C-alpha positions in Angstrom: 164.6 -149.3 235.1 165.8 -152.4 233.2 164.0 -154.6 235.7 160.7 -152.7 235.4 161.0 -152.9 231.6 161.5 -156.7 231.8 158.6 -157.1 234.2 156.3 -155.2 231.9 157.2 -157.4 229.0 156.5 -160.5 231.0 153.1 -159.1 231.9 152.2 -158.5 228.3 153.9 -161.5 226.8 150.8 -163.7 227.2 148.5 -161.2 225.5 151.1 -160.5 222.8 151.4 -164.2 222.0 147.7 -164.2 221.3 148.0 -161.2 218.9 148.4 -163.4 215.9 145.7 -162.4 213.5 144.0 -164.6 210.9 145.0 -163.8 207.3 143.0 -160.8 206.2 141.7 -159.9 202.7 142.2 -156.4 201.4 141.1 -154.8 198.1 143.6 -154.0 195.4 144.0 -150.2 195.2 144.0 -148.7 191.7 147.0 -146.5 190.9 149.3 -145.3 188.1 153.0 -144.6 188.0 153.5 -141.1 186.5 156.7 -139.5 185.0 158.3 -137.1 187.5 162.1 -136.7 187.7 163.6 -134.9 184.7 166.9 -136.7 184.5 169.8 -136.3 182.0 172.3 -138.9 180.7 174.9 -137.5 183.0 172.6 -138.0 186.0 171.6 -141.6 186.0 170.5 -143.0 189.3 172.1 -145.9 191.1 170.4 -147.6 194.0 167.7 -145.3 195.4 167.4 -145.9 199.1 165.3 -143.0 200.3 163.0 -140.2 199.4 161.6 -137.2 201.3 159.2 -134.4 200.4 159.2 -131.0 202.2 156.3 -128.5 202.6 157.1 -126.8 199.3 156.7 -130.1 197.4 160.5 -130.4 196.8 161.7 -134.0 196.7 165.1 -135.2 198.0 166.3 -138.5 196.5 168.9 -140.5 198.4 170.9 -142.0 195.6 173.9 -144.3 195.7 175.8 -143.5 192.5 178.5 -145.5 190.9 182.0 -144.3 190.3 184.0 -146.1 187.7 187.3 -144.4 188.7 187.3 -145.3 192.4 187.4 -148.4 194.6 187.6 -150.8 196.1 184.1 -152.1 195.2 183.7 -153.4 198.7 183.7 -150.4 201.1 183.3 -147.7 198.5 181.6 -144.6 199.9 178.5 -143.8 197.9 175.9 -141.2 199.0 174.3 -138.5 196.9 171.4 -136.2 198.0 169.6 -134.8 195.0 166.9 -132.2 195.4 164.2 -131.7 192.7 161.4 -129.1 192.7 157.7 -129.9 192.7 157.8 -130.5 188.9 160.7 -132.8 189.0 163.4 -130.3 187.8 166.8 -130.7 189.3 167.6 -128.0 191.9 170.9 -128.9 193.7 172.9 -131.5 195.4 172.9 -131.3 199.2 175.6 -132.4 201.6 178.6 -132.5 199.3 181.9 -133.4 201.2 180.1 -133.7 204.5 182.2 -135.9 206.8 179.4 -138.0 208.2 178.1 -139.3 204.9 179.4 -142.6 203.6 176.5 -145.1 202.9 173.3 -143.3 203.8 170.2 -145.4 204.5 167.3 -143.0 204.8 166.2 -139.3 204.5 163.4 -137.5 206.2 162.1 -133.9 206.5 160.9 -132.8 209.9 158.0 -130.3 210.2 160.4 -127.4 210.0 161.7 -128.5 206.6 165.1 -129.5 208.0 166.5 -132.5 206.2 167.7 -135.4 208.3 170.1 -138.1 206.8 170.7 -141.4 208.5 173.9 -143.1 207.6 174.2 -146.8 208.2 178.0 -147.1 207.6 179.2 -143.8 209.2 176.8 -144.5 212.1 175.6 -140.9 212.1 172.3 -139.0 212.0 172.8 -135.5 210.4 170.4 -132.6 210.5 170.6 -130.1 207.6 168.9 -126.7 207.6 166.6 -125.9 204.6 169.6 -124.0 203.2 171.7 -127.2 203.4 173.9 -126.3 206.4 174.7 -129.0 209.0 172.9 -128.1 212.2 173.4 -131.3 214.3 175.3 -134.5 214.2 174.4 -137.5 216.3 176.7 -140.5 216.7 180.3 -140.6 215.5 181.9 -141.9 212.4 184.9 -144.2 212.9 188.2 -142.5 212.3 189.9 -143.1 209.0 192.8 -145.3 210.2 190.5 -147.5 212.3 189.0 -150.8 211.1 185.2 -150.2 210.8 183.3 -152.0 213.6 179.7 -151.8 212.5 179.7 -155.2 210.9 180.9 -157.0 214.0 177.6 -158.7 214.9 179.1 -161.7 216.6 179.2 -161.4 219.5 176.2 -159.1 219.8 177.6 -155.6 220.3 177.1 -153.8 223.7 175.3 -150.5 223.0 176.9 -147.3 224.2 174.9 -144.2 225.0 175.0 -141.7 222.1 176.7 -144.1 219.7 175.1 -146.1 216.9 175.8 -149.4 215.1 174.0 -149.8 211.7 171.5 -146.9 212.0 168.5 -147.0 209.7 165.9 -144.2 210.3 164.7 -141.2 212.3 161.4 -139.8 213.5 160.1 -137.1 216.0 157.3 -136.9 218.5 155.0 -133.9 219.2 157.7 -132.4 221.5 160.4 -132.7 218.9 162.2 -135.5 220.7 164.3 -137.5 218.3 164.0 -141.3 217.8 166.6 -143.3 215.9 166.1 -146.9 214.8 169.6 -148.3 215.4 168.8 -151.3 213.3 171.4 -153.6 211.9 173.4 -154.6 215.0 172.3 -152.7 218.1 168.6 -153.7 217.4 167.2 -150.9 219.6 165.5 -147.6 219.5 167.5 -144.6 220.8 165.7 -141.5 222.1 167.2 -138.0 222.3 165.7 -134.6 223.2 165.3 -131.9 220.6 168.8 -130.6 221.3 170.4 -134.0 220.7 170.9 -134.9 224.4 170.7 -138.6 225.2 167.5 -139.7 227.0 167.2 -143.5 226.8 167.1 -146.7 224.7 164.7 -149.6 224.5 164.7 -153.0 222.8 167.2 -155.7 222.1 168.1 -158.3 219.5 165.6 -161.2 219.4 163.4 -163.4 217.2 159.7 -163.0 216.6 158.9 -166.7 216.4 157.2 -168.8 213.8 154.3 -166.4 213.4 156.1 -163.1 214.3 154.1 -162.7 217.5 156.6 -163.6 220.2 159.1 -161.5 222.2 157.6 -158.0 222.0 160.2 -155.3 222.3 162.9 -157.5 220.7 164.0 -156.7 217.1 165.7 -158.3 214.1 166.7 -155.1 212.2 164.3 -152.3 213.1 164.5 -150.9 209.6 162.1 -147.8 209.6 160.3 -145.8 212.2 157.4 -143.3 212.2 155.3 -141.5 214.9 151.7 -140.4 214.5 150.0 -137.4 216.1 149.0 -139.4 219.2 152.7 -140.1 219.7 152.4 -143.8 218.9 155.8 -145.1 217.7 155.7 -147.5 214.8 158.8 -149.6 214.1 159.2 -151.8 211.0 160.8 -154.9 212.6 161.8 -156.2 209.2 163.6 -159.4 210.1 160.8 -160.4 212.5 158.0 -159.8 209.9 156.0 -157.3 211.9 155.4 -153.7 212.9 155.7 -153.1 216.6 153.9 -150.2 218.2 155.1 -148.4 221.4 154.5 -145.3 223.4 157.2 -142.7 223.6 158.7 -144.3 226.7 159.2 -147.6 224.9 156.3 -149.5 226.4 155.0 -152.1 224.0 151.4 -151.6 222.8 150.7 -154.1 220.0 151.8 -155.9 216.8 150.7 -155.1 213.3 151.1 -157.9 210.7 151.2 -157.8 206.9 149.3 -161.0 206.4 147.2 -160.5 203.2 147.3 -163.7 201.2 149.7 -163.8 198.2 150.9 -166.3 195.7 153.6 -168.2 197.6 154.8 -170.1 194.5 155.7 -166.9 192.6 159.4 -166.4 192.0 160.9 -163.4 193.8 162.8 -160.8 191.8 165.9 -161.6 193.8 166.4 -164.9 195.6 165.0 -168.5 195.4 161.5 -169.4 196.1 161.3 -170.2 199.9 160.5 -173.7 200.9 158.0 -172.6 203.5 156.9 -169.0 202.8 155.3 -167.5 205.9 151.9 -165.9 206.0 153.3 -162.7 207.3 155.6 -160.7 205.0 158.4 -158.4 206.2 157.7 -154.6 206.5 160.6 -152.5 205.2 159.2 -149.0 205.3 157.0 -146.7 207.4 155.4 -143.5 206.1 152.6 -141.7 208.0 150.5 -139.1 206.2 150.2 -135.6 207.6 146.5 -135.5 206.6 143.5 -134.8 208.9 142.9 -138.5 209.2 146.3 -140.1 209.2 147.2 -143.3 207.3 150.3 -145.5 207.4 151.9 -146.8 204.2 154.3 -149.6 204.4 155.8 -152.2 202.0 157.5 -155.6 201.7 160.2 -156.9 199.4 158.1 -159.9 198.3 155.5 -160.1 197.0 156.6 -156.5 196.5 153.4 -154.8 197.6 152.5 -151.4 199.3 149.9 -151.5 202.1 147.6 -148.7 203.2 146.7 -149.0 206.9 144.3 -146.9 209.0 145.6 -145.5 212.3 145.8 -146.1 215.1 144.1 -149.5 214.7 146.5 -150.7 212.0 143.8 -152.2 209.8 144.9 -152.9 206.2 142.6 -150.9 204.0 144.2 -152.0 200.7 147.3 -153.2 198.8 148.9 -152.2 195.5 151.7 -153.3 193.3 153.9 -156.3 192.9 157.6 -157.1 192.5 159.1 -156.8 189.0 160.9 -154.4 186.7 158.1 -152.7 184.8 156.6 -149.3 185.8 154.2 -149.9 188.7 156.3 -152.9 189.8 159.1 -152.8 192.4 162.4 -154.4 193.3 163.0 -153.8 197.0 161.1 -150.7 198.1 163.5 -149.1 200.5 161.8 -145.8 201.3 158.4 -144.2 200.9 157.3 -140.6 201.1 153.5 -139.9 201.4 152.8 -136.1 201.1 149.0 -136.9 201.0 146.7 -139.8 201.1 146.8 -140.5 197.4 150.4 -139.6 196.4 153.4 -141.8 197.0 157.0 -141.4 196.1 158.8 -144.8 196.0 162.5 -145.4 196.4 162.6 -148.4 194.0 166.0 -149.6 195.1 167.1 -152.3 192.8 165.3 -150.9 189.8 167.6 -147.8 190.2 164.7 -145.3 190.1 162.2 -143.2 191.9 158.5 -143.8 191.1 155.7 -141.3 191.7 152.4 -143.1 192.3 148.9 -141.6 192.1 146.2 -143.6 193.7 142.7 -143.6 192.4 140.5 -144.7 195.3 137.2 -144.1 193.3 138.2 -146.5 190.5 137.0 -150.1 190.9 
């Protein structure tokens, strides 16, 4: 199987290397950031890493709260799953004292309104029922007395079936098979059946090259994952500045680049101005609408924009936003929820908040 996979990549490497697109222009999409969460002084948010919306319009916010009375600062467990109703009223906290939660990275609702939580540090993927009961656990958290191993990236870890190493996100195909982006260290996609039984993995650690168009099927932190109704699998290959598209067997189909021109002299919210900023920016998120015609929303950390793409061609239809601290600006968008074409919930990580955006496509 591994030999066939490598042969396939050799056959497509030549065409993939030619996939580099010219920079493309895209219109600025009009939008507004509207008040949503009704928070109280005893419920301030910390870093907001994820957001998910169920069929009732309830919103779950993945919050990393602070704790002034615990430590150490390095290695402190911090995960809080807060549910709000469709009007932004607090409903409940989900997953309190669940063993597999330590430093959660993303949250998703499946089509049955089960809540899935992907934990980067505990190396787990947990499925909760709509009532909040644990239904399934994938992976295994390190035992308490053991030294955590997920940060051991040198040498590159050897993946083991059913185990994770720096998990980032989860998605499902039309047959309810489960796909996990095992991002930070294994640099692969893991596939399970709907019962949680191991099927296969694909991908490996590798660089995308100067223009992000080399080495299809290799990843540098697959950070988010999504699947459309045609069972195309979209992976935000963050460190390689590209979205990779596969079929459900892991066969590479194409690259998508975020290469709309931007002001390369503008100072980032965090970090120095790069000496040689690339044309392609790094996709962090994947959100696919459940609308009659599906769209993909994605975002980068700098210049801090959200992109609307048509599917399955991946054409950029428009961009919105910019990095910063004001409403309508963002500091590391770490998660997106897109319940319809013109409504977005943004996990605005380093601004410690959730933003609800309403797009106005008719406004010029």
